[in-house]
C-alpha positions, 0 to 999 in steps of 0.5 A: 499500499503506497499513499502519497500526501500533498500538504499545504505547508512543505516547510512546516512554518504554519501551525494550523497546516502542521496540525492538519497534516499531523492529524491526517497522517496519523489517521492514515497510519492507523488505518494502514499500519503497513502502508508507505506514507510519503509527504512532500517536504522542502525540509526532508532532513527535519521532517517530523516522524509522525508515524513509523511508516511516514517518510518525507518525499523532497519536492525537488522532483515536483518543482522540476516538473512544474518549472517553466522551460527556458523557451517559455520564460524567454517568450513569456515577455512577448507572448503571454500565452507561452507559459499557458501553452506549456502548462497545457502540454504538461496536462494533456501529454504528460509523456511527451513533457516528461521527455522534454523535462528530462532533456532539459534537466540533462542539459543542466547536468541533472540526471532526472532522478528526482523528477522520476521519483515524483512522477512515479510516486504519483503514478504508483500511488494507491492513494493520493490524499490532499491534506487540510488546506485553503489552497484552491483559491484565487489567492494562490493561483500558481499553487492551485494550478499545480495541485490540480495538475497533480490530482490530474495526473493521478485521476487520469491513471485511475488512482484513488484520490481524496481531499480532506479538511478543505477550504474552497475558494473564492475561485473566479479566475476563468482559467482556474475555474476551467481546470477545477471543473476538469479535475475535481468532479473526478476526485473520489471524495472531498471533505470540507471545512465548512458549508458556507462557501465550499459546497456551493463552489464544488456544485458550480464546478460540476462536483456531485453531492455524493462526493462531498462531505462537510466535516469541519477542520482536521486540526479540531481533533488536536485542540480538543484532545488537549483542552483544558478544563477551564477558561483562562483570563487573557485576551488572545490576539493574532492578526495575519498581514498579507496580500491574501488577508488584505490587512496592512499597517493602516489597519493595524493602527486602527485595531491597536487602540480598540484591542488595548481598550478591551484589555483594560476593560476586562483587566486582562493581559494581551496574549500573542497567538501566532500561527504563521512563521512564514517570512513576510507574513509572520504573525508575531511581527504584526502582533508585536505592532498590535501590543505596542504601548500595552506590553512592550516586553512582548516578543509577539510570541516568536517562540510559540512555533508549534501547534501544541504551544499555540493550544497551550497559549489559548488555554490562558485565554477567555477570548481570542481575537484573530485575523487568522483562521486556525487561531480561531479553530484551535480556540473554539475547539477548546471551548474558547470563544473567538472574534474574527477580524476579516477584510478579504473575501478569502478570510470572510468566507473562512470566519463565516464558515467557522461561525456556522460550524460552531454556532454562538461564540464565534463572531466576525468583525469586518475590517472595513466597517466604518466604525471598526473600533466600536464593533470590535469592542461590542463583540469582544464584550459580548463573547467575553460576558457569555464565554462560560454559557457558550463553552459547552456548545463549542465543545459539543460542536467540536466533538461532533465535527471530529466524529464526522472527520473520523468517518470521512477517513474510514470512507476513504479506507473502504473506498480504496480497499473495495477498489483494490479488491475489485482490481484483484478479482479482475486480474484473477479472471 
């Protein structure tokens, strides 16, 4: 049994992605204890040993497959469709593209072994599984195209495929939508983190309802398992400043006084809850700016660099205010209410979906509201005062989503085993 895992984070610098990957491979390892489970990684030398049968697969071959050729690069400035033409060749005639890429690598002194390792891993996988992510979106067009291409390679060979703990969209780019329409209806199972945006999008792309299931986020299980039996006293803080969140320095300046006022009003420490450590969008940097003037001794939580550390930090909180989706997931799954701050459609969908999964105890504040400070303070006061009343409902919602998520993995197991049994019968005939 060979399982190939496509993760959201190849460098393990996002606590949410790390938690979803750990839960995914742990479940797969329990279902198939004798399987070989390979996970794409940029840093195979430091890849965690989640299970005895899990090993990293370097992404060098994958990157070689998707790297634009020298001719396409030279022509792209005068012929914008050159790169698109090469992408089409890769999808429609992969065998020919394999020859071309190998030749290109050979001319550079590369023996092509990494390329063959990647292509063989996809071609021979008994299951290609995409672990939790929000990668199929206009916000990450290059990655979305590559992910769909990998899925296409597997489905054209009849390999079983599944996507777990998925946040879908927004997806309005015509090229991406066309590619998704060609690939996603052939994926055997797509497990969504939320119903709000995901299912309508998949339906519009031609995916049948019998291949879609809504389970909640895989990371819920980790946070729920390590939950505390009581609420903390702090006000957790997170904010994601990035191109895809729409958060900038001006918004940080608008949010800071409101957060400080909320902390003073409730006599609470402001506690950093960072999720991403990716350079250029590291949450600790933004949190440091938010806490300036209230707690000038903080480092923004730079040492909180793993899922369990984030979970432990949230245990000190009574409420978490966050611009990052997974800070909200980790909090709600422990029974801690959340105020989500969102500007981009990408994040509005995430928080609205999260609120629908957990019910009361999760409030979304739109960052472009003309009365942002007032809305934020009102939301914080509301969830702070009702924190003890909403806690049982949040924990019950987390427990239910864990059951649904585990059931989805069992469904993948049954699907793969049934297909393998059918194949054996056909061979015997």
